[in-house]
N, C-alpha and C positions, 0 to 999 in steps of 0.2 A: 713914386704914385703908388704903385704895388702894395708897399710896405704899409701906407699909408691907410688904403681901403682897408686892409686885414686889421690894421690896429685899431679902425675906428668900429670893425666889423666887430672883434674881439669884444671892445669897450661896449659896445649894443648890448651883446648877449650878456655879458656879466651886470646888467644894469637892467634887465629882463627879469620880472619876478621868477623863483626857480618853484619850479612843478613836483610837489612831493605827493607820495601816495597820501592817503587818507582815510579816516575810517567815518563816513558817512551813511547812518541807519535812517536814509531819508525816506518821504512816502512810499516809494517805490520797491525798497528795500523791507518796508514794515509790510507792504503788500503782499511779497514774495513770503515772508517770512510767515505769515498770517496763513497763508495757502499751503506753505508745510505742516502747519499745525491743524491744520484741516483735512491734509491727507490729499491734499489736491497737489500730487507732485508734477506732474506734468505743466501744470499753471505754475507753479513758481519757477519751474525750469526756464520756462519762458521768459519770464519779468526777470530773473537774474541775468540771463543774456543780453536784455536789452539795457539794462544797467550796465552792465560791464561795457558796452557799446559807449553807451550815452556819458560813462562817466568812467572811463579805464583807470582811474586813479584810486577810485574805493575801493578798499580793501574787502568791505563787510560782504560784498559778494561769494568773496571766497569762503569766508566762514558758512554762509548759506548755503553754498556749495556741499560743504559737509555735512550739514543738516538735511538734505535732502539726501543725500548717500545713507544718511545715519535711520533715516525713518523708513527710506525704502527696503533698508535690508531688517529692519524689524516687521515690517509687513511681509517681505517674500523669504526671509531665511534662507537666500540660496546662497551656494557656496561661492560660485562666482562672481556675485554682486559681494559678496564679503570679502574676495581676494581682491578685486579692486578698489574697494573701499579702504582698506590696509594702503595699497600700493600708492594713491591720492595721497595721503596724510603728510608724507615729507614736501610735495611741492607745494600746498598749503601755506603749511608752517613757514617754507622759506619765503613765500609771497608775502604773508602777514608781515615776519619779522623785519620786512624791509621798510615798513609801516612806521609812524608818529607812537615814538612809547611813552611820548605824556598823557596819550589819550587813554581815557580806561576802557576804551574796547581792546587796547593793544594786550596786554595780560589775558584778558577775559577769551578774547578769539582763541589765544593760544589752550589756555585751559579748556576751554569748551570741545576744541577738537581733539586733544587727549583725552579728554573725558570719556568721549562717545567713543573714540576707538577702543579705550579701554575696556568701557562696558561689553562692546562688540567681540572684544576678544575674551571675556570672563565667560560668556556663555559659549565660546569654543574651548575652555578649559585652558588655555594659552596665559597661564597664570602669571608667569616670570615676566614678559610683556608687558601683561596688563599691569602688575602692581608699579613697575616703573613709571608706565603713563599716569597710572593713579597719583604716584607723589607728586610728577610734574605738575599736574592737573592742581592738587589740593596745594602745594608751595605758590603757585601763579594766584592762583585765587586768594590765597591768605595774605600775599605782598599786595595785592591788587585793593584788597578791604583796607589794607593800612592807608595804601596813597589813594585810596576814594571812597571813602567810609558811606558816602550818599547814593554812591553808585549801587542800586537795588540788584541788577542780575545778579551780583556776586554772592547775594546771599541765596538765591534760587541752587545754585550748584553746591555750595558749601554746606546749606542744610542737607540735599539729597545726599552727598557724601558720608555726611555725618550719621543720617539715618540708615543707610544700607550697608556700610562697613561691618556691623557686626552680624549682616545676614550671609555673608559671603561663604562661599565652600571654604573648608579649612585650608589648603593649599594657598591661597589667594589671601585668607585671612594672618595665615602664617608669614606671608610675604611681606604684606605692608606692613605688617608689626615690626619688620626688623627695618623698617624705615621710621619706626617710632609713632605713626599712624594707628588711631585707635577710635571709632566710632562711636556716638553715644546716640541711644535712638532719640531719646527726649528731647537732647537739644535741638537734632536737626530737625525732629516733627516742629518744635515750638518756633524756631526759625523760618520754617516754610508757612506756618498760620500766621505769621505775622506780616510775612511776604503779601500771602494772598488777601489781607487786610489792608495792605499800602497802596498795592498795586492799581488797582481798578481807578483811583486818584491822582495816578502819578503820571509822569511823563514816559515811565517805562510801563503803560498798561497793556502795550502788546506781548509782554512775556506773561502774562497771566495765565492762560492756557497752558503753556509747558510746565507754569508751577504748579498748578492743579493735576497735570496727568503725573507726576512725580510724587507728587503730596496723596493722590489716591493709589498709587501701585503701593507705597509704604503702608498707608492704614490697610490695604487690602491683602497683601503678602505678607507683610512683616508683622503688624501690630496684629490685625486678621481677627477683631472683634467685630459680631454682628451689628452693632449698634452703631460703628463707622458708616454704615451705609446711607444713614439719614445726610451725615455730614456731606458725602461724597454726591448724593443727589444735589443738596443745598448749594454747593461751591459749583458746581458744573452748569447751575441753571444760568450764569453770565456770559458761558460759552456758546457761538453761534451753533443754534439745532441744526442747522446744513454740515455743521461738522463731522465727519465721520470719526474723528478721534473722540468726540463726545460722546458717539455710540458704543465707541469701544469702552470708554471707563465705566461707562455707566451699565454696560451689558456685563462684563467681567468682574466688576465688583457685584453685581447683584448675584452670580453664580456662585463666587468665592464666599459670599458674606449672608447668604440664607435669602434670596430674592432672586428666584429663578422664574417666577411668572413675569416678573417686572422686565428681567431681561430679556425675556422672548418679544415683550410688546416693545421695547428699545429696539431691538433687531429687525422687528418686522418693519419698522418705519425709517430703516436707517437710510441714508442719500445713495442713489443707484446709479448716477450720472455717470456718464463715460470718464469726465477727467479726474473721477476720484481714482487714487491707486486700487488695483487689484487685492482684495486683503483674503484671503482662503480663509484665514484663523477665524473669522467671525462665522463662518459655517459650523467650525469645529464648536464653537462657541454656542450657537443655537443648536448644535446636536447635545450638547450637555446641560444646556436651559432645559430642553424637553426631556433628556433622559431622567432628570433631576423630579419629573413629573411623571414620570412611566409612561410617556407618549412615545408611541410604535414609529411615528413619524419622523423621528431623531436620526432613523438610520439614512433616511434620505441627506440629509445635513451633513453626516458624518461622508458618505459616500461623494459628496460634493467637495470636502475639504481632501478628500484623497485624490480626488481626477485633478482638481485644481491648485494644488500645492506644489510650488516648486522647490520647496526644502526636502530636508528629511526629517526633520523631527516631528515627534507625535503619530507616526505610524504605527508602532506599538500599541500605543495608548489608543489611538482611534478603532484599531482593530476590537482590542478587550473593550471598549465602549460599546462596540457592536456584539459581541459575543455574550455581554449582560444584558443586553437589550433581547436576544436570543433565550436568554434563560430565562428572564421575566416574562414571556409569553409561551413559556414552557418546552420550548424546543432544544432540546438536548443534543441531537445533532448537527444544528447549528450550530449552536454553540461551539462544539467541539472543531468547527470548519473554523471559525474564525479564531480559535485558540492557536490552531496550525499555522495561523498568517501571523498572529502575535510574535510567533517562536519563529519565524522565517524570513518576515519582511521587516524592511527598516533597521534600525542601530538603535544601543540603548546609552548613548551619549548625555541626551537627555535627561532630567531626572524623573520626567514622567514615564519615558520608553523603558529605563531602567526599572524602575515600579512596577510596570506592566507585564515583563518578563517576570518578575517577583511572583507577582499576582498569581498567574497562570500556573508556575511550578508550585506553588501551595495549594494546589488542586480546584476543585468547585465548590464554587460558594454556597454558604447554605441559602435558599432563595429569600426566607423571611427576614435575614441580616443584611441582605443585598437590597433588597428593598427596603427596610428599615435606613440604611446607608444612602440612598440615593434621597428616598422624601427627605430625611434630616438635611441633608447637604443643600435642598432646595427651600428649606423652611416650611415643611410641610410637616408640623412637630405632631400632630394630632393623628394623621394618617401614619407617620413611623410607628407612632408608640404603638398604634392600634398592631402594627406587624408582631409588637412582642409580648404584648401584655397576657397574663396566663403563662407564660414559659419562665424557665428557672434555668439555672446552669445544666442541671443533670438532665435537661432535655436535648443537651448537644453531644454528641457521642467525641468528636474531635477535641484536644485539648485548644489547638486554635480558636474554634467558636466558641469555647466555653470562654475564653477569655474576651471575643469579640462582643459576645452577646453583655458582658458587665459594661465593657466600656461603651457600648452602643448604645443602651437604654440609659448609661449615665449622662452619656453628652447630650442627649435628647431632654432630659430634666434638666441639666443644665442650660440649654438655650431656650427652655421653659423657664428659667428662672425659679425652678423648684431645688433649691443647691443642696438642700437636708438627702435626698433625697440622690442626689446627684453622688457626691460625696460617697454614700454608702458604695454604690455597686462602682465607683471607681476603684475605692478599696480594695475590692474583691479583684478587680481587674490586675492591679496591684501585686497583690498575693499570689495570682495564678500566674502572671506572665513576665515578673521583674527578672527571669532569667531564661527569656523566649526573644527569637528574634523579630518578633514581630512589634510594631509602635504602641500597641493598645497599653501596655501598661506604664510607657513612659508617657503617653500622651495625657492618661491618668493622672500620672503624677503633678504634670505640668497645669492642668487643667484645675487639680486640686490646688495646688498654688495662689492660680490667679484667683478662685474664689472666696480662699482665706485671705488673699489678699483685698480682697474687693471688701471683706467683712471685718478688714483692720486689724483681723489675728495675724500678726506679722510673725509672731515665733512658727504658728503650724506653717503659714506660705514659705517660712525659709525652711522648715523642712522638706516640704515638698518640692520646691526648686531644687533644694540640694540633691533630691533623690533624684529627681528627671535627670540632672546632668550626670550623677556616677553611674545611671544606667547603661553601657555599652553595647555596640554589635547588634543595633536595632534598626528597623528601617526608619528613615528619615531623622538619624541623629543628630546632624548639623544643624536644623532645624529647630528641633526641639530643645537640644542644647541652646543653642543663640538666645530663643525665648525665655527660655529660664535662668540664664546670667542676666536677660534685660530685668527680669521681674528681681533679680536679687538686688540689681543696681539698685533698682524702683525704690524698695524696703530699708535698704541699707542707709 
């Protein structure tokens, strides 16, 4: 009798449908993902936990856990958060590997986790581990694209990887090239632009904000042409106005692409409800935007960043901005006080902090050149030019200031579309500074190449791009060289 009962019990269990893990990007998961993109991270966590209880076999929440931690790390830059983020990777990978391998989300989820951790590692200069994860992500995305060519989210990540590979630090670029991975900015940008057009009318429309985020960063930091600002404003119109990520994208683009007054407006109307993640970096951005308009109230924003920031990045750079504010208002002792803090506070692992330390070691800036730089960076070209008109190279005593004067006035003419005047001053900066450690000569060569390329004089463009590449041991060498190499790719 006992045997018969056991037999029928096993038979019944065998006939019951087997419960497998699955990828269900359902309405609740979409809502959680959209909350992450809006930087409402606590809201997202609550939705993710609710989904785990309601649907314990769904693997999407574990991918979303990684998204939450990744965007939390972007906003906090805290080392403890970074350590926990790395530790969580293997658990999430193992959970997803138990899932349905025939789902388009299987390889995509694995790739996203590898990619997000790799991007975080690269910021911390852990290039070897980052290169291995980038290679895994790239391979997984390529395989997924072959298996599921109509799965649009693949294109988001593949486009981003293609576009940013060329801009990575030399140590990471070399490690990736060993795997045979080489990026092409144009290919990546084109892939993202096509996706931005397709997504709103597709079943993957919830991926729009993230795609725009990556595209905007590429247009701002890698391509970095002032005309890109209008593109970024246009494509962010479809993002919810209550999204803090939208605020960040527009404010950052405005500061980097010569529209700092608009950045101030964007940051003044940013959402501030308590369910948004704390984002001190926006205080830093407000400080930069105001400084580019020579607004002394920028000091309170920089001080707020120093008070609220939980990370170690941009400390030296923030003290440098405060030093410049003191110099602009004519307070020499105040300038020196903040210069001493640049030297003693924070660390120099971030590129801007490393450069801030160099800047103060170069000596006191010329006040007219400093004002011209700040105003020009903010898009105030007429005011910037007014700081330098009537001056000549011989008016500046130090060689550095002579080189900077020619670069600075050339750059203002360049941004004002007065290209003949720009080329004249760029050439003087090159002649004076080609053997110096300052970036002005190499940047002048790069900018000259861009002007000639726009005018379809590809022979001259090639000469100046090559010249920019051949200049070595100067500030921002990796960035300038990568942009020049991209220019050569375009004209070849």
